[in-house]
A tleap script that builds the chain and sets N, CA, C and O, in Angstrom:
source leaprc.protein.ff14SB
mol = sequence {
  NMET THR GLU ARG ARG ALA THR ILE ARG LEU
  ASP LYS TRP LEU TRP TYR ALA ARG PHE PHE
  LYS SER ARG THR LEU SER GLY LYS VAL VAL
  THR ALA GLY HIE VAL ARG ILE ASN ARG VAL
  LYS VAL SER ARG ALA ALA SER PRO VAL GLY
  VAL GLY ASP THR LEU THR PHE ALA GLN GLY
  ARG ASN ILE ARG VAL VAL ARG ILE LYS ALA
  LEU GLY THR ARG ARG GLY PRO ALA LEU GLU
  ALA GLN ALA LEU TYR GLU ASP LEU SER PRO
  PRO THR LYS THR SER ALA PRO ALA PRO ARG
  PHE ASP GLY LYS GLY ARG PRO GLY LYS LYS
  ASP ARG ARG GLN MET ALA ARG GLN GLU GLN
  ARG ASP SER ASN TRP LYS CGLU
}
set mol.1.N position { 8.552 -38.239 -17.073 }
set mol.1.CA position { 9.393 -37.330 -16.357 }
set mol.1.C position { 8.574 -36.093 -15.956 }
set mol.1.O position { 7.870 -35.525 -16.791 }
set mol.2.N position { 8.658 -35.680 -14.708 }
set mol.2.CA position { 7.903 -34.520 -14.254 }
set mol.2.C position { 8.743 -33.258 -14.430 }
set mol.2.O position { 9.946 -33.240 -14.172 }
set mol.3.N position { 8.072 -32.220 -14.872 }
set mol.3.CA position { 8.753 -30.948 -15.072 }
set mol.3.C position { 8.715 -30.148 -13.791 }
set mol.3.O position { 7.696 -30.126 -13.101 }
set mol.4.N position { 9.817 -29.487 -13.464 }
set mol.4.CA position { 9.866 -28.647 -12.270 }
set mol.4.C position { 9.141 -27.332 -12.528 }
set mol.4.O position { 9.224 -26.752 -13.611 }
set mol.5.N position { 8.456 -26.897 -11.537 }
set mol.5.CA position { 7.732 -25.627 -11.618 }
set mol.5.C position { 8.737 -24.487 -11.474 }
set mol.5.O position { 9.617 -24.540 -10.615 }
set mol.6.N position { 8.612 -23.473 -12.296 }
set mol.6.CA position { 9.497 -22.311 -12.206 }
set mol.6.C position { 9.169 -21.530 -10.936 }
set mol.6.O position { 8.007 -21.216 -10.676 }
set mol.7.N position { 10.191 -21.219 -10.152 }
set mol.7.CA position { 9.991 -20.481 -8.905 }
set mol.7.C position { 11.032 -19.374 -8.787 }
set mol.7.O position { 12.008 -19.321 -9.535 }
set mol.8.N position { 10.788 -18.492 -7.819 }
set mol.8.CA position { 11.687 -17.384 -7.519 }
set mol.8.C position { 11.626 -17.148 -6.010 }
set mol.8.O position { 10.648 -17.515 -5.359 }
set mol.9.N position { 12.663 -16.540 -5.465 }
set mol.9.CA position { 12.668 -16.220 -4.034 }
set mol.9.C position { 11.527 -15.253 -3.711 }
set mol.9.O position { 11.223 -14.352 -4.493 }
set mol.10.N position { 10.909 -15.450 -2.562 }
set mol.10.CA position { 9.779 -14.619 -2.147 }
set mol.10.C position { 10.173 -13.158 -1.997 }
set mol.10.O position { 9.471 -12.280 -2.497 }
set mol.11.N position { 11.284 -12.880 -1.316 }
set mol.11.CA position { 11.682 -11.487 -1.113 }
set mol.11.C position { 11.991 -10.791 -2.436 }
set mol.11.O position { 11.707 -9.606 -2.607 }
set mol.12.N position { 12.566 -11.530 -3.353 }
set mol.12.CA position { 12.891 -10.970 -4.662 }
set mol.12.C position { 11.609 -10.646 -5.435 }
set mol.12.O position { 11.516 -9.590 -6.060 }
set mol.13.N position { 10.618 -11.548 -5.396 }
set mol.13.CA position { 9.373 -11.309 -6.127 }
set mol.13.C position { 8.632 -10.105 -5.547 }
set mol.13.O position { 8.103 -9.289 -6.302 }
set mol.14.N position { 8.586 -9.984 -4.220 }
set mol.14.CA position { 7.911 -8.843 -3.599 }
set mol.14.C position { 8.578 -7.531 -4.011 }
set mol.14.O position { 7.907 -6.514 -4.188 }
set mol.15.N position { 9.879 -7.563 -4.158 }
set mol.15.CA position { 10.621 -6.374 -4.593 }
set mol.15.C position { 10.366 -6.099 -6.068 }
set mol.15.O position { 10.137 -4.950 -6.444 }
set mol.16.N position { 10.399 -7.135 -6.918 }
set mol.16.CA position { 10.107 -6.978 -8.342 }
set mol.16.C position { 8.715 -6.376 -8.547 }
set mol.16.O position { 8.526 -5.512 -9.402 }
set mol.17.N position { 7.753 -6.836 -7.763 }
set mol.17.CA position { 6.366 -6.392 -7.918 }
set mol.17.C position { 6.117 -5.030 -7.267 }
set mol.17.O position { 4.989 -4.537 -7.259 }
set mol.18.N position { 7.175 -4.428 -6.722 }
set mol.18.CA position { 7.137 -3.085 -6.140 }
set mol.18.C position { 6.215 -2.951 -4.923 }
set mol.18.O position { 5.606 -1.901 -4.718 }
set mol.19.N position { 6.115 -3.995 -4.131 }
set mol.19.CA position { 5.358 -3.886 -2.896 }
set mol.19.C position { 6.211 -3.266 -1.799 }
set mol.19.O position { 5.689 -2.668 -0.858 }
set mol.20.N position { 7.535 -3.413 -1.926 }
set mol.20.CA position { 8.460 -2.838 -0.959 }
set mol.20.C position { 9.556 -2.091 -1.692 }
set mol.20.O position { 9.937 -2.460 -2.804 }
set mol.21.N position { 10.059 -1.044 -1.067 }
set mol.21.CA position { 11.016 -0.150 -1.693 }
set mol.21.C position { 12.380 -0.799 -1.939 }
set mol.21.O position { 13.062 -0.468 -2.909 }
set mol.22.N position { 12.772 -1.718 -1.063 }
set mol.22.CA position { 14.067 -2.386 -1.236 }
set mol.22.C position { 13.911 -3.874 -0.977 }
set mol.22.O position { 12.965 -4.315 -0.323 }
set mol.23.N position { 14.850 -4.631 -1.499 }
set mol.23.CA position { 14.815 -6.074 -1.297 }
set mol.23.C position { 15.087 -6.401 0.176 }
set mol.23.O position { 14.531 -7.361 0.710 }
set mol.24.N position { 15.929 -5.618 0.821 }
set mol.24.CA position { 16.213 -5.808 2.236 }
set mol.24.C position { 14.945 -5.644 3.067 }
set mol.24.O position { 14.688 -6.433 3.976 }
set mol.25.N position { 14.168 -4.636 2.758 }
set mol.25.CA position { 12.919 -4.394 3.481 }
set mol.25.C position { 11.931 -5.541 3.266 }
set mol.25.O position { 11.274 -5.978 4.212 }
set mol.26.N position { 11.824 -6.025 2.044 }
set mol.26.CA position { 10.919 -7.151 1.795 }
set mol.26.C position { 11.411 -8.393 2.525 }
set mol.26.O position { 10.599 -9.171 3.026 }
set mol.27.N position { 12.717 -8.592 2.594 }
set mol.27.CA position { 13.265 -9.727 3.331 }
set mol.27.C position { 12.971 -9.637 4.816 }
set mol.27.O position { 12.679 -10.648 5.454 }
set mol.28.N position { 13.044 -8.429 5.375 }
set mol.28.CA position { 12.751 -8.247 6.802 }
set mol.28.C position { 11.292 -8.559 7.119 }
set mol.28.O position { 10.990 -9.159 8.151 }
set mol.29.N position { 10.397 -8.155 6.237 }
set mol.29.CA position { 8.970 -8.435 6.441 }
set mol.29.C position { 8.722 -9.941 6.423 }
set mol.29.O position { 7.946 -10.459 7.226 }
set mol.30.N position { 9.381 -10.635 5.510 }
set mol.30.CA position { 9.208 -12.087 5.400 }
set mol.30.C position { 9.794 -12.789 6.624 }
set mol.30.O position { 9.141 -13.651 7.211 }
set mol.31.N position { 11.030 -12.427 7.016 }
set mol.31.CA position { 11.664 -13.100 8.158 }
set mol.31.C position { 10.954 -12.795 9.471 }
set mol.31.O position { 11.063 -13.562 10.427 }
set mol.32.N position { 10.234 -11.691 9.524 }
set mol.32.CA position { 9.458 -11.372 10.727 }
set mol.32.C position { 8.192 -12.224 10.809 }
set mol.32.O position { 7.490 -12.199 11.820 }
set mol.33.N position { 7.900 -12.978 9.746 }
set mol.33.CA position { 6.738 -13.858 9.761 }
set mol.33.C position { 5.441 -13.190 9.378 }
set mol.33.O position { 4.369 -13.660 9.759 }
set mol.34.N position { 5.512 -12.100 8.629 }
set mol.34.CA position { 4.302 -11.349 8.260 }
set mol.34.C position { 3.768 -11.686 6.877 }
set mol.34.O position { 2.915 -10.969 6.352 }
set mol.35.N position { 4.260 -12.769 6.278 }
set mol.35.CA position { 3.819 -13.148 4.932 }
set mol.35.C position { 3.313 -14.583 4.957 }
set mol.35.O position { 3.880 -15.450 5.622 }
set mol.36.N position { 2.233 -14.811 4.219 }
set mol.36.CA position { 1.692 -16.167 4.074 }
set mol.36.C position { 1.675 -16.530 2.595 }
set mol.36.O position { 1.299 -15.724 1.744 }
set mol.37.N position { 2.091 -17.767 2.306 }
set mol.37.CA position { 2.007 -18.299 0.953 }
set mol.37.C position { 0.941 -19.382 0.991 }
set mol.37.O position { 1.089 -20.376 1.703 }
set mol.38.N position { -0.132 -19.198 0.231 }
set mol.38.CA position { -1.247 -20.153 0.208 }
set mol.38.C position { -1.710 -20.497 1.633 }
set mol.38.O position { -1.881 -21.665 1.983 }
set mol.39.N position { -1.906 -19.457 2.434 }
set mol.39.CA position { -2.399 -19.541 3.816 }
set mol.39.C position { -1.411 -20.138 4.815 }
set mol.39.O position { -1.771 -20.343 5.975 }
set mol.40.N position { -0.193 -20.418 4.405 }
set mol.40.CA position { 0.818 -20.986 5.303 }
set mol.40.C position { 1.838 -19.892 5.615 }
set mol.40.O position { 2.441 -19.320 4.707 }
set mol.41.N position { 2.027 -19.602 6.911 }
set mol.41.CA position { 2.965 -18.566 7.324 }
set mol.41.C position { 4.393 -19.013 7.034 }
set mol.41.O position { 4.773 -20.138 7.358 }
set mol.42.N position { 5.177 -18.137 6.427 }
set mol.42.CA position { 6.577 -18.438 6.124 }
set mol.42.C position { 7.468 -17.405 6.800 }
set mol.42.O position { 7.056 -16.270 7.042 }
set mol.43.N position { 8.706 -17.820 7.103 }
set mol.43.CA position { 9.647 -16.889 7.724 }
set mol.43.C position { 11.017 -16.950 7.065 }
set mol.43.O position { 11.996 -16.458 7.625 }
set mol.44.N position { 11.095 -17.547 5.882 }
set mol.44.CA position { 12.344 -17.606 5.128 }
set mol.44.C position { 12.213 -16.733 3.893 }
set mol.44.O position { 11.297 -16.914 3.091 }
set mol.45.N position { 13.123 -15.791 3.743 }
set mol.45.CA position { 13.086 -14.904 2.582 }
set mol.45.C position { 13.315 -15.672 1.293 }
set mol.45.O position { 12.877 -15.244 0.225 }
set mol.46.N position { 14.000 -16.807 1.385 }
set mol.46.CA position { 14.308 -17.608 0.197 }
set mol.46.C position { 13.211 -18.620 -0.119 }
set mol.46.O position { 13.422 -19.508 -0.945 }
set mol.47.N position { 12.063 -18.509 0.510 }
set mol.47.CA position { 10.957 -19.423 0.223 }
set mol.47.C position { 10.573 -19.300 -1.243 }
set mol.47.O position { 10.406 -18.188 -1.744 }
set mol.48.N position { 10.429 -20.429 -1.943 }
set mol.48.CA position { 10.106 -20.356 -3.372 }
set mol.48.C position { 8.627 -20.072 -3.608 }
set mol.48.O position { 7.759 -20.640 -2.946 }
set mol.49.N position { 8.355 -19.189 -4.558 }
set mol.49.CA position { 6.983 -18.909 -4.982 }
set mol.49.C position { 6.920 -19.054 -6.495 }
set mol.49.O position { 7.910 -18.839 -7.194 }
set mol.50.N position { 5.757 -19.418 -6.984 }
set mol.50.CA position { 5.575 -19.597 -8.418 }
set mol.50.C position { 4.231 -19.076 -8.871 }
set mol.50.O position { 3.438 -18.580 -8.071 }
set mol.51.N position { 3.986 -19.191 -10.146 }
set mol.51.CA position { 2.734 -18.726 -10.729 }
set mol.51.C position { 1.579 -19.516 -10.108 }
set mol.51.O position { 1.630 -20.742 -10.012 }
set mol.52.N position { 0.539 -18.790 -9.690 }
set mol.52.CA position { -0.628 -19.422 -9.088 }
set mol.52.C position { -0.645 -19.354 -7.572 }
set mol.52.O position { -1.696 -19.565 -6.967 }
set mol.53.N position { 0.486 -19.064 -6.939 }
set mol.53.CA position { 0.524 -18.954 -5.479 }
set mol.53.C position { -0.201 -17.695 -5.034 }
set mol.53.O position { -0.199 -16.684 -5.736 }
set mol.54.N position { -0.823 -17.764 -3.855 }
set mol.54.CA position { -1.512 -16.615 -3.278 }
set mol.54.C position { -0.722 -16.124 -2.080 }
set mol.54.O position { -0.396 -16.903 -1.184 }
set mol.55.N position { -0.410 -14.828 -2.059 }
set mol.55.CA position { 0.355 -14.230 -0.972 }
set mol.55.C position { -0.538 -13.313 -0.158 }
set mol.55.O position { -1.358 -12.576 -0.706 }
set mol.56.N position { -0.372 -13.368 1.152 }
set mol.56.CA position { -1.095 -12.477 2.052 }
set mol.56.C position { -0.049 -11.802 2.933 }
set mol.56.O position { 0.748 -12.480 3.581 }
set mol.57.N position { -0.048 -10.470 2.961 }
set mol.57.CA position { 0.938 -9.744 3.759 }
set mol.57.C position { 0.419 -8.349 4.070 }
set mol.57.O position { -0.498 -7.841 3.424 }
set mol.58.N position { 1.032 -7.751 5.073 }
set mol.58.CA position { 0.674 -6.391 5.460 }
set mol.58.C position { 1.564 -5.420 4.705 }
set mol.58.O position { 2.775 -5.616 4.600 }
set mol.59.N position { 0.950 -4.377 4.183 }
set mol.59.CA position { 1.693 -3.305 3.530 }
set mol.59.C position { 1.160 -2.001 4.093 }
set mol.59.O position { 0.060 -1.564 3.753 }
set mol.60.N position { 1.946 -1.392 4.949 }
set mol.60.CA position { 1.469 -0.205 5.655 }
set mol.60.C position { 0.356 -0.620 6.608 }
set mol.60.O position { 0.543 -1.513 7.436 }
set mol.61.N position { -0.790 0.018 6.496 }
set mol.61.CA position { -1.936 -0.329 7.343 }
set mol.61.C position { -2.924 -1.250 6.645 }
set mol.61.O position { -3.954 -1.609 7.215 }
set mol.62.N position { -2.615 -1.629 5.423 }
set mol.62.CA position { -3.514 -2.477 4.639 }
set mol.62.C position { -3.010 -3.910 4.588 }
set mol.62.O position { -1.804 -4.153 4.618 }
set mol.63.N position { -3.936 -4.853 4.510 }
set mol.63.CA position { -3.610 -6.258 4.290 }
set mol.63.C position { -3.788 -6.519 2.798 }
set mol.63.O position { -4.867 -6.301 2.247 }
set mol.64.N position { -2.738 -6.980 2.158 }
set mol.64.CA position { -2.780 -7.248 0.724 }
set mol.64.C position { -2.900 -8.740 0.482 }
set mol.64.O position { -2.230 -9.537 1.140 }
set mol.65.N position { -3.747 -9.116 -0.454 }
set mol.65.CA position { -3.895 -10.495 -0.909 }
set mol.65.C position { -3.713 -10.459 -2.423 }
set mol.65.O position { -4.496 -9.830 -3.135 }
set mol.66.N position { -2.670 -11.141 -2.911 }
set mol.66.CA position { -2.376 -11.124 -4.339 }
set mol.66.C position { -2.108 -12.539 -4.835 }
set mol.66.O position { -1.600 -13.388 -4.102 }
set mol.67.N position { -2.461 -12.772 -6.097 }
set mol.67.CA position { -2.167 -14.051 -6.750 }
set mol.67.C position { -1.095 -13.788 -7.797 }
set mol.67.O position { -1.226 -12.869 -8.604 }
set mol.68.N position { -0.048 -14.581 -7.787 }
set mol.68.CA position { 1.073 -14.392 -8.705 }
set mol.68.C position { 0.671 -14.843 -10.107 }
set mol.68.O position { 0.247 -15.982 -10.303 }
set mol.69.N position { 0.809 -13.938 -11.087 }
set mol.69.CA position { 0.513 -14.252 -12.487 }
set mol.69.C position { 1.782 -14.508 -13.289 }
set mol.69.O position { 1.764 -15.268 -14.258 }
set mol.70.N position { 2.882 -13.878 -12.892 }
set mol.70.CA position { 4.160 -14.040 -13.589 }
set mol.70.C position { 5.291 -13.830 -12.585 }
set mol.70.O position { 5.104 -13.179 -11.557 }
set mol.71.N position { 6.463 -14.385 -12.888 }
set mol.71.CA position { 7.593 -14.277 -11.967 }
set mol.71.C position { 8.410 -13.014 -12.170 }
set mol.71.O position { 8.903 -12.446 -11.195 }
set mol.72.N position { 8.565 -12.567 -13.375 }
set mol.72.CA position { 9.344 -11.371 -13.642 }
set mol.72.C position { 10.832 -11.684 -13.690 }
set mol.72.O position { 11.290 -12.694 -13.155 }
set mol.73.N position { 11.569 -10.805 -14.337 }
set mol.73.CA position { 13.009 -10.986 -14.444 }
set mol.73.C position { 13.780 -9.782 -13.938 }
set mol.73.O position { 15.002 -9.834 -13.803 }
set mol.74.N position { 13.059 -8.683 -13.654 }
set mol.74.CA position { 13.722 -7.474 -13.164 }
set mol.74.C position { 12.709 -6.609 -12.435 }
set mol.74.O position { 11.504 -6.855 -12.495 }
set mol.75.N position { 13.211 -5.598 -11.750 }
set mol.75.CA position { 12.342 -4.630 -11.093 }
set mol.75.C position { 12.131 -3.478 -12.072 }
set mol.75.O position { 12.895 -2.513 -12.097 }
set mol.76.N position { 11.099 -3.600 -12.859 }
set mol.76.CA position { 10.840 -2.627 -13.917 }
set mol.76.C position { 9.885 -1.535 -13.475 }
set mol.76.O position { 9.654 -1.346 -12.281 }
set mol.77.N position { 9.329 -0.814 -14.445 }
set mol.77.CA position { 8.376 0.250 -14.136 }
set mol.77.C position { 7.084 -0.299 -13.534 }
set mol.77.O position { 6.832 -1.503 -13.558 }
set mol.78.N position { 6.283 0.600 -13.003 }
set mol.78.CA position { 5.073 0.211 -12.278 }
set mol.78.C position { 4.120 -0.623 -13.133 }
set mol.78.O position { 3.552 -1.597 -12.639 }
set mol.79.N position { 3.938 -0.269 -14.383 }
set mol.79.CA position { 3.024 -1.034 -15.244 }
set mol.79.C position { 3.518 -2.467 -15.430 }
set mol.79.O position { 2.720 -3.404 -15.457 }
set mol.80.N position { 4.808 -2.631 -15.555 }
set mol.80.CA position { 5.384 -3.970 -15.688 }
set mol.80.C position { 5.208 -4.747 -14.375 }
set mol.80.O position { 4.931 -5.946 -14.389 }
set mol.81.N position { 5.371 -4.061 -13.260 }
set mol.81.CA position { 5.225 -4.703 -11.952 }
set mol.81.C position { 3.779 -5.127 -11.703 }
set mol.81.O position { 3.540 -6.190 -11.131 }
set mol.82.N position { 2.818 -4.317 -12.123 }
set mol.82.CA position { 1.406 -4.645 -11.915 }
set mol.82.C position { 0.971 -5.839 -12.747 }
set mol.82.O position { -0.032 -6.476 -12.427 }
set mol.83.N position { 1.695 -6.153 -13.796 }
set mol.83.CA position { 1.373 -7.307 -14.629 }
set mol.83.C position { 1.823 -8.616 -13.975 }
set mol.83.O position { 1.483 -9.696 -14.457 }
set mol.84.N position { 2.586 -8.526 -12.879 }
set mol.84.CA position { 3.086 -9.726 -12.212 }
set mol.84.C position { 2.063 -10.357 -11.272 }
set mol.84.O position { 2.230 -11.509 -10.870 }
set mol.85.N position { 1.012 -9.631 -10.915 }
set mol.85.CA position { 0.065 -10.142 -9.925 }
set mol.85.C position { -1.360 -9.710 -10.222 }
set mol.85.O position { -1.616 -8.786 -10.995 }
set mol.86.N position { -2.281 -10.422 -9.571 }
set mol.86.CA position { -3.707 -10.074 -9.605 }
set mol.86.C position { -4.082 -9.718 -8.181 }
set mol.86.O position { -3.895 -10.522 -7.267 }
set mol.87.N position { -4.601 -8.541 -7.987 }
set mol.87.CA position { -4.935 -8.071 -6.641 }
set mol.87.C position { -6.282 -8.635 -6.210 }
set mol.87.O position { -7.299 -8.380 -6.855 }
set mol.88.N position { -6.294 -9.396 -5.128 }
set mol.88.CA position { -7.518 -9.992 -4.599 }
set mol.88.C position { -8.007 -9.266 -3.355 }
set mol.88.O position { -9.026 -9.646 -2.779 }
set mol.89.N position { -7.294 -8.225 -2.935 }
set mol.89.CA position { -7.654 -7.475 -1.732 }
set mol.89.C position { -8.960 -6.733 -1.953 }
set mol.89.O position { -9.221 -6.249 -3.054 }
set mol.90.N position { -9.789 -6.639 -0.907 }
set mol.90.CA position { -10.994 -5.824 -1.046 }
set mol.90.C position { -10.584 -4.361 -1.187 }
set mol.90.O position { -9.579 -3.947 -0.610 }
set mol.91.N position { -11.336 -3.583 -1.934 }
set mol.91.CA position { -10.972 -2.173 -2.100 }
set mol.91.C position { -10.994 -1.444 -0.762 }
set mol.91.O position { -11.883 -1.663 0.061 }
set mol.92.N position { -10.012 -0.580 -0.556 }
set mol.92.CA position { -9.933 0.167 0.698 }
set mol.92.C position { -10.674 1.481 0.547 }
set mol.92.O position { -10.738 2.055 -0.541 }
set mol.93.N position { -11.223 1.941 1.636 }
set mol.93.CA position { -11.913 3.219 1.632 }
set mol.93.C position { -10.859 4.316 1.718 }
set mol.93.O position { -10.020 4.311 2.619 }
set mol.94.N position { -10.906 5.233 0.799 }
set mol.94.CA position { -9.996 6.366 0.861 }
set mol.94.C position { -10.773 7.553 1.389 }
set mol.94.O position { -11.888 7.830 0.948 }
set mol.95.N position { -10.179 8.244 2.327 }
set mol.95.CA position { -10.863 9.380 2.912 }
set mol.95.C position { -10.796 10.563 1.948 }
set mol.95.O position { -9.819 10.751 1.223 }
set mol.96.N position { -11.843 11.333 1.968 }
set mol.96.CA position { -11.915 12.507 1.106 }
set mol.96.C position { -10.950 13.564 1.621 }
set mol.96.O position { -10.652 13.594 2.815 }
set mol.97.N position { -10.461 14.425 0.752 }
set mol.97.CA position { -9.590 15.493 1.233 }
set mol.97.C position { -10.349 16.402 2.190 }
set mol.97.O position { -11.579 16.460 2.170 }
set mol.98.N position { -9.612 17.098 3.013 }
set mol.98.CA position { -10.232 17.975 4.006 }
set mol.98.C position { -11.103 19.012 3.306 }
set mol.98.O position { -10.661 19.661 2.359 }
set mol.99.N position { -12.338 19.167 3.771 }
set mol.99.CA position { -13.229 20.125 3.109 }
set mol.99.C position { -12.827 21.556 3.415 }
set mol.99.O position { -12.229 21.835 4.454 }
set mol.100.N position { -13.158 22.454 2.507 }
set mol.100.CA position { -12.931 23.864 2.773 }
set mol.100.C position { -13.856 24.276 3.902 }
set mol.100.O position { -14.872 23.622 4.136 }
set mol.101.N position { -13.525 25.340 4.601 }
set mol.101.CA position { -14.303 25.729 5.758 }
set mol.101.C position { -15.645 26.308 5.333 }
set mol.101.O position { -15.721 27.372 4.718 }
set mol.102.N position { -16.684 25.588 5.671 }
set mol.102.CA position { -18.041 26.082 5.513 }
set mol.102.C position { -18.841 25.526 6.679 }
set mol.102.O position { -19.965 25.047 6.529 }
set mol.103.N position { -18.219 25.610 7.839 }
set mol.103.CA position { -18.833 25.061 9.033 }
set mol.103.C position { -18.334 23.656 9.310 }
set mol.103.O position { -18.676 23.069 10.337 }
set mol.104.N position { -17.525 23.105 8.403 }
set mol.104.CA position { -16.973 21.764 8.591 }
set mol.104.C position { -15.461 21.857 8.558 }
set mol.104.O position { -14.904 22.685 7.838 }
set mol.105.N position { -14.808 21.038 9.311 }
set mol.105.CA position { -13.355 20.997 9.262 }
set mol.105.C position { -12.723 22.225 9.891 }
set mol.105.O position { -13.398 23.015 10.551 }
set mol.106.N position { -11.462 22.373 9.687 }
set mol.106.CA position { -10.716 23.475 10.263 }
set mol.106.C position { -10.595 24.601 9.238 }
set mol.106.O position { -10.319 24.345 8.066 }
set mol.107.N position { -10.802 25.855 9.676 }
set mol.107.CA position { -10.703 26.959 8.732 }
set mol.107.C position { -9.259 27.212 8.318 }
set mol.107.O position { -8.331 26.990 9.096 }
set mol.108.N position { -9.081 27.673 7.104 }
set mol.108.CA position { -7.759 28.038 6.609 }
set mol.108.C position { -7.397 29.439 7.069 }
set mol.108.O position { -8.180 30.106 7.745 }
set mol.109.N position { -6.198 29.878 6.694 }
set mol.109.CA position { -5.720 31.188 7.132 }
set mol.109.C position { -6.622 32.314 6.618 }
set mol.109.O position { -6.953 33.245 7.352 }
set mol.110.N position { -7.009 32.209 5.351 }
set mol.110.CA position { -7.874 33.225 4.757 }
set mol.110.C position { -9.218 33.275 5.487 }
set mol.110.O position { -9.745 34.354 5.758 }
set mol.111.N position { -9.764 32.101 5.800 }
set mol.111.CA position { -11.047 32.040 6.510 }
set mol.111.C position { -10.933 32.655 7.905 }
set mol.111.O position { -11.845 33.347 8.358 }
set mol.112.N position { -9.804 32.398 8.589 }
set mol.112.CA position { -9.618 32.970 9.938 }
set mol.112.C position { -9.529 34.489 9.874 }
set mol.112.O position { -10.064 35.179 10.742 }
set mol.113.N position { -8.857 35.014 8.854 }
set mol.113.CA position { -8.766 36.472 8.706 }
set mol.113.C position { -10.142 37.087 8.474 }
set mol.113.O position { -10.476 38.125 9.046 }
set mol.114.N position { -10.940 36.429 7.623 }
set mol.114.CA position { -12.287 36.933 7.366 }
set mol.114.C position { -13.132 36.902 8.636 }
set mol.114.O position { -13.896 37.833 8.891 }
set mol.115.N position { -13.007 35.853 9.426 }
set mol.115.CA position { -13.772 35.768 10.678 }
set mol.115.C position { -13.326 36.850 11.648 }
set mol.115.O position { -14.151 37.437 12.348 }
set mol.116.N position { -12.006 37.119 11.694 }
set mol.116.CA position { -11.493 38.153 12.601 }
set mol.116.C position { -12.018 39.528 12.183 }
set mol.116.O position { -12.414 40.328 13.031 }
set mol.117.N position { -12.021 39.803 10.861 }
set mol.117.CA position { -12.556 41.085 10.375 }
set mol.117.C position { -14.030 41.220 10.725 }
set mol.117.O position { -14.481 42.287 11.143 }
set mol.118.N position { -14.778 40.139 10.554 }
set mol.118.CA position { -16.212 40.165 10.857 }
set mol.118.C position { -16.441 40.413 12.345 }
set mol.118.O position { -17.331 41.177 12.718 }
set mol.119.N position { -15.649 39.777 13.187 }
set mol.119.CA position { -15.776 39.992 14.635 }
set mol.119.C position { -15.453 41.438 14.997 }
set mol.119.O position { -16.101 42.044 15.851 }
set mol.120.N position { -14.425 41.979 14.320 }
set mol.120.CA position { -14.037 43.360 14.595 }
set mol.120.C position { -15.160 44.308 14.181 }
set mol.120.O position { -15.471 45.250 14.910 }
set mol.121.N position { -15.777 44.069 13.011 }
set mol.121.CA position { -16.900 44.900 12.561 }
set mol.121.C position { -18.067 44.803 13.530 }
set mol.121.O position { -18.700 45.806 13.860 }
set mol.122.N position { -18.349 43.569 13.987 }
set mol.122.CA position { -19.452 43.374 14.923 }
set mol.122.C position { -19.208 44.096 16.238 }
set mol.122.O position { -20.131 44.682 16.802 }
set mol.123.N position { -17.969 44.059 16.734 }
set mol.123.CA position { -17.680 44.721 18.015 }
set mol.123.C position { -17.729 46.243 17.864 }
set mol.123.O position { -18.130 46.934 18.801 }
set mol.124.N position { -17.324 46.788 16.690 }
set mol.124.CA position { -17.396 48.236 16.461 }
set mol.124.C position { -18.844 48.691 16.343 }
set mol.124.O position { -19.179 49.796 16.771 }
set mol.125.N position { -19.692 47.871 15.780 }
set mol.125.CA position { -21.084 48.223 15.577 }
set mol.125.C position { -21.827 48.285 16.907 }
set mol.125.O position { -22.729 49.106 17.072 }
set mol.126.N position { -21.457 47.422 17.860 }
set mol.126.CA position { -22.146 47.363 19.152 }
set mol.126.C position { -21.832 48.581 20.024 }
set mol.126.O position { -22.591 48.897 20.941 }
set mol.127.N position { -20.739 49.254 19.752 }
set mol.127.CA position { -20.320 50.383 20.623 }
set mol.127.C position { -21.121 51.603 20.410 }
set mol.127.O position { -20.885 52.618 21.064 }
savepdb mol mol.pdb
quit
């Protein structure tokens, strides 16, 4: 006798794993055809997924590739959600915060005031 593999709805798993803020939103992404299960494009939110399946989908501007490690039973805290999958996505480059004004970037309000005072001193000196 063959045992059935434990599965869960795709939209529900994406919501449990906290990739999307609501189950409705995860369902819309799936029905729009933006999710692949094991390289096969799916458009049914009720598509079954199980442990070992690889999902590819867009999240914001990033493409996420994850392998399911566990199905989960609820939408728990972030640490519990991260235990449901293994992230296979290449690391994304995060841009550094805007540098303080030292000839780079845009000057802040304090920097603009200092530049204005310096210009005023320079113009008074030339007279």
